[in-house]
Backbone bond lengths (Angstrom), bond angles and torsions (degrees), N, CA, C in turn:
res aa  C-N    CA-C-N  psi(-1)  N-CA   C-N-CA  omega(-1)  CA-C   N-CA-C  phi
1 X - - - 1.450 - - 1.528 109.48 -
2 X 1.328 115.84 140.10 1.465 121.01 172.84 1.514 108.38 -120.50
3 X 1.310 115.13 152.39 1.455 120.93 175.65 1.517 107.37 -142.91
4 X 1.323 116.07 139.48 1.457 120.56 -178.10 1.523 109.27 -151.10
5 X 1.301 116.08 153.18 1.453 121.61 176.38 1.525 109.35 -67.87
6 X 1.316 117.12 135.47 1.466 122.02 178.94 1.521 111.15 -113.97
7 X 1.342 117.59 -52.71 1.458 122.57 179.66 1.519 110.13 -130.77
8 X 1.313 115.56 147.47 1.451 122.64 172.33 1.521 106.35 -133.52
9 X 1.320 117.44 124.86 1.465 120.91 -179.04 1.519 110.78 -90.73
10 X 1.320 115.27 136.30 1.460 122.10 174.77 1.521 106.58 -120.77
11 X 1.315 116.31 119.44 1.459 121.23 -179.94 1.522 109.07 -81.88
12 X 1.321 116.17 127.59 1.461 123.00 -179.49 1.532 108.91 -130.96
13 X 1.317 116.60 156.57 1.465 120.04 177.67 1.518 111.51 -63.55
14 X 1.324 116.16 -41.97 1.453 121.39 -174.80 1.537 108.11 -152.15
15 X 1.330 117.94 116.75 1.469 119.03 179.68 1.529 113.28 -55.03
16 X 1.341 118.23 -37.30 1.468 120.25 179.12 1.526 111.73 -62.47
17 X 1.313 116.56 -38.23 1.462 121.50 -179.84 1.539 111.20 -70.77
18 X 1.324 116.87 -35.41 1.468 121.35 -175.79 1.521 113.84 -88.67
19 X 1.307 117.11 -22.06 1.466 121.06 -176.36 1.530 113.29 -55.46
20 X 1.337 120.69 -45.52 1.470 118.76 179.53 1.527 113.54 -58.42
21 X 1.336 117.25 -35.77 1.464 119.10 178.81 1.528 110.73 -64.55
22 X 1.324 117.20 -52.04 1.462 120.61 -175.75 1.534 112.35 -72.91
23 X 1.317 117.16 -35.55 1.462 120.63 -178.88 1.525 111.39 -82.45
24 X 1.322 116.88 -54.82 1.461 120.74 -171.91 1.528 112.84 -84.71
25 X 1.330 117.14 -47.26 1.467 119.92 -177.07 1.524 112.10 -73.58
26 X 1.349 116.85 -41.59 1.464 119.29 -179.13 1.529 112.54 -93.37
27 X 1.320 117.17 -14.59 1.462 120.15 175.93 1.516 115.31 82.12
28 X 1.327 117.80 19.96 1.465 119.90 177.97 1.528 109.67 -80.27
29 X 1.328 115.17 153.66 1.467 121.35 -178.66 1.520 109.38 -99.74
30 X 1.336 117.35 137.84 1.465 120.97 174.66 1.520 107.89 -72.54
31 X 1.321 116.00 125.60 1.467 121.40 178.88 1.524 111.18 -100.40
32 X 1.338 116.43 -46.29 1.464 120.41 177.40 1.517 108.80 -142.61
33 X 1.306 114.77 154.71 1.457 122.45 177.85 1.523 105.34 -141.35
34 X 1.329 116.74 102.81 1.456 121.71 -170.26 1.520 110.22 -120.83
35 X 1.316 116.37 134.34 1.447 121.60 174.93 1.517 110.02 -115.09
36 X 1.336 115.39 145.32 1.460 119.93 177.73 1.524 108.62 -161.41
37 X 1.313 116.46 130.18 1.456 120.37 176.03 1.510 113.90 60.36
38 X 1.321 117.78 31.15 1.457 120.98 -179.96 1.516 114.61 84.22
39 X 1.326 117.20 1.44 1.463 120.99 178.31 1.517 109.73 -116.92
40 X 1.329 115.33 170.01 1.452 120.60 -174.90 1.521 110.23 -141.92
41 X 1.319 115.53 142.07 1.455 123.05 174.87 1.517 107.15 -123.43
42 X 1.332 117.59 126.63 1.463 122.27 177.31 1.521 107.38 -115.14
43 X 1.322 115.91 122.94 1.455 121.49 -179.56 1.520 108.74 -103.90
44 X 1.338 116.15 131.93 1.457 122.26 179.98 1.520 109.76 -128.09
45 X 1.319 115.58 155.31 1.455 119.97 177.91 1.513 111.28 -154.19
46 X 1.307 114.41 179.14 1.455 122.71 -179.16 1.521 109.20 -118.93
47 X 1.307 116.80 143.01 1.467 119.98 177.63 1.523 111.19 -65.23
48 X 1.336 117.22 -22.12 1.463 120.86 179.37 1.522 112.63 -75.69
49 X 1.326 117.27 -24.10 1.464 122.62 177.32 1.530 107.71 -133.96
50 X 1.326 116.88 74.28 1.468 119.76 -173.07 1.520 114.94 -62.91
51 X 1.313 118.87 -20.31 1.461 120.97 -177.89 1.526 113.92 -94.08
52 X 1.331 117.95 -0.01 1.462 121.33 -179.80 1.525 108.16 -115.00
53 X 1.332 115.77 128.22 1.455 119.88 -179.31 1.523 110.67 -134.37
54 X 1.335 115.18 151.99 1.457 119.95 172.18 1.523 107.58 -107.58
55 X 1.318 115.69 150.37 1.456 121.75 -179.38 1.522 107.89 -121.45
56 X 1.328 116.54 120.68 1.451 121.59 175.17 1.522 108.34 -91.78
57 X 1.324 116.98 129.02 1.461 120.31 177.33 1.525 109.56 -151.32
58 X 1.325 115.54 153.98 1.461 122.24 179.03 1.531 109.70 -77.62
59 X 1.328 117.73 158.22 1.462 121.25 -177.02 1.535 114.55 -54.50
60 X 1.308 118.28 -36.12 1.468 120.72 -175.75 1.520 112.87 -90.16
61 X 1.316 119.15 -3.71 1.473 122.24 -177.91 1.525 110.27 -69.03
62 X 1.333 115.64 113.78 1.455 120.79 177.13 1.519 114.85 74.57
63 X 1.324 117.73 15.30 1.458 121.22 -178.02 1.517 110.25 -126.61
64 X 1.311 115.71 162.18 1.460 120.31 174.82 1.529 108.40 -67.23
65 X 1.337 118.24 157.60 1.467 119.73 176.86 1.534 112.60 -55.48
66 X 1.323 117.41 -41.77 1.468 120.18 -179.19 1.529 111.13 -65.03
67 X 1.333 117.25 -43.39 1.465 119.94 179.37 1.524 110.69 -67.28
68 X 1.333 116.53 -40.13 1.462 120.29 177.54 1.520 111.57 -61.81
69 X 1.339 116.07 -41.87 1.474 119.99 177.96 1.530 110.84 -62.65
70 X 1.333 116.71 -43.50 1.468 120.74 -179.84 1.526 110.66 -63.70
71 X 1.328 116.64 -42.53 1.466 120.59 178.86 1.526 110.95 -66.27
72 X 1.328 116.89 -39.12 1.465 121.10 177.70 1.532 110.41 -60.75
73 X 1.326 117.24 -41.59 1.468 120.86 177.75 1.526 111.13 -60.20
74 X 1.318 116.94 -44.47 1.469 120.69 179.11 1.524 111.17 -65.25
75 X 1.324 116.72 -38.77 1.469 121.03 178.95 1.521 109.85 -62.88
76 X 1.334 117.18 -46.46 1.463 121.74 -179.55 1.533 111.03 -61.17
77 X 1.320 117.15 -37.46 1.474 121.83 179.49 1.528 112.45 -73.98
78 X 1.332 117.00 -14.98 1.467 119.48 -173.50 1.512 111.87 75.67
79 X 1.340 116.39 28.07 1.462 121.32 -174.81 1.520 115.18 -100.95
80 X 1.312 117.56 8.58 1.469 119.38 177.47 1.528 109.51 -80.71
81 X 1.328 117.60 159.81 1.473 119.84 -177.72 1.530 112.97 -58.08
82 X 1.301 114.50 148.68 1.471 122.52 176.72 1.521 108.70 -72.18
83 X 1.333 115.54 143.99 1.457 121.76 175.23 1.526 106.97 -106.02
84 X 1.336 116.94 132.46 1.463 120.94 -178.56 1.527 109.52 -122.14
85 X 1.323 115.70 124.16 1.463 122.46 174.79 1.518 107.98 -107.96
86 X 1.322 117.00 160.56 1.469 120.39 175.23 1.515 109.08 -120.50
87 X 1.331 114.96 154.90 1.456 121.53 179.15 1.520 108.72 -148.16
88 X 1.317 115.66 159.26 1.459 119.51 175.03 1.533 110.93 -95.17
89 X 1.336 117.81 -4.68 1.462 122.07 178.89 1.531 108.99 -140.14
90 X 1.323 115.97 85.28 1.457 121.04 -175.69 1.522 112.04 -63.29
91 X 1.320 117.57 -39.61 1.460 119.39 -178.01 1.524 111.31 -62.67
92 X 1.326 117.29 -42.62 1.470 120.91 178.59 1.524 110.65 -66.45
93 X 1.332 117.37 -42.34 1.466 121.08 179.16 1.533 110.36 -63.74
94 X 1.318 116.82 -40.42 1.458 120.94 179.09 1.527 110.47 -63.32
95 X 1.327 116.85 -47.62 1.469 120.31 -179.47 1.524 111.06 -60.72
96 X 1.309 116.71 -42.57 1.469 121.05 -179.28 1.537 110.80 -62.66
97 X 1.329 117.12 -44.04 1.463 120.84 179.46 1.523 111.01 -68.88
98 X 1.323 117.15 -40.18 1.470 120.63 179.87 1.523 110.60 -63.30
99 X 1.325 117.01 -44.47 1.466 121.53 179.86 1.524 111.17 -61.07
100 X 1.317 117.04 -28.91 1.470 120.89 -179.58 1.527 111.91 -69.79
101 X 1.331 116.93 -13.21 1.452 120.62 -178.59 1.519 113.36 95.74
102 X 1.324 117.52 4.22 1.464 120.40 179.01 1.526 109.85 -62.28
103 X 1.314 115.76 145.13 1.463 121.24 178.78 1.529 109.44 -71.44
104 X 1.317 116.21 120.20 1.458 121.89 179.78 1.528 108.95 -81.00
105 X 1.318 116.29 124.56 1.461 121.43 175.01 1.521 111.05 -98.33
106 X 1.352 115.89 -32.65 1.462 120.46 -179.92 1.518 109.11 -155.19
107 X 1.302 115.94 127.96 1.464 120.40 175.12 1.522 108.71 -73.77
108 X 1.340 117.41 164.01 1.470 119.22 -179.18 1.530 111.88 -56.19
109 X 1.339 114.41 132.05 1.463 119.36 176.23 1.523 109.06 -158.79
110 X 1.323 114.81 156.00 1.464 120.86 176.16 1.522 108.04 -79.60
111 X 1.320 115.85 130.36 1.454 121.30 -179.73 1.531 110.11 -89.64
112 X 1.333 117.39 149.91 1.470 120.07 179.24 1.528 112.89 -59.77
113 X 1.336 117.95 -25.40 1.466 121.09 -179.28 1.522 112.30 -88.87
114 X 1.359 117.92 3.28 1.453 119.20 171.95 1.504 118.11 131.29
115 X 1.320 119.76 -64.19 1.459 118.54 -171.18 1.525 113.66 -76.46
116 X 1.300 114.29 159.49 1.459 121.94 171.23 1.521 105.64 -97.22
117 X 1.346 117.49 130.61 1.454 119.37 -177.66 1.521 111.72 -151.15
118 X 1.338 114.93 176.72 1.459 122.85 175.04 1.523 107.15 -143.58
119 X 1.337 116.87 171.61 1.464 119.27 -178.34 1.524 111.08 -145.67
120 X 1.334 114.57 146.63 1.463 123.59 179.06 1.521 108.88 -136.52
121 X 1.329 115.87 168.34 1.460 122.44 165.28 1.524 106.44 -108.91
122 X 1.324 116.08 134.86 1.458 118.89 173.88 1.529 107.99 -77.07
123 X 1.321 119.03 173.96 1.466 120.35 -177.26 1.528 114.68 -58.59
124 X 1.324 118.60 -20.06 1.468 121.63 178.47 1.521 112.93 -93.38
125 X 1.324 117.56 -4.67 1.456 121.32 179.33 1.516 114.85 99.17
126 X 1.345 118.00 0.22 1.466 120.82 176.58 1.526 109.68 -66.58
127 X 1.319 116.74 141.04 1.466 120.37 174.41 1.524 108.44 -82.61
128 X 1.335 114.22 127.60 1.467 121.82 178.86 1.513 106.92 -122.09
129 X 1.324 116.13 121.47 1.467 121.53 176.76 1.530 108.08 -107.14
130 X 1.317 115.26 148.00 1.459 121.68 174.97 1.520 106.34 -125.21
131 X 1.312 115.58 123.72 1.461 121.83 -177.52 1.525 109.02 -112.75
132 X 1.331 115.15 141.08 1.459 120.16 178.93 1.515 109.09 -89.02
133 X 1.323 115.57 131.24 1.475 118.80 177.81 1.502 110.26 -135.97
């Protein structure tokens, strides 16, 4: 038996607002852009990992009003899980994200637990870390 990650959802306030960060700053490719019931899901991926994709969606997309409200509260607080990407050139990835206007939380540095990484906030306030491997 094999098991592998296929999709990871990232909750954002507005896919249109977040798309430039994930597409242009991080260099991910748009795979699908689907609308349904007034909501939208944008799927992005990397040519280096063609079978793994992230899905950007708003808090209320595909959820009950109560669940969407609860998720929106967590998003506003910055309490949703951190997203971590990897790169073989952290300095280039950092410069590209910084130039995009993303809020820098941490410049590239070696962490005491091993990896060298940096951190940003996406346009919705999610913490995004990039680790060099």
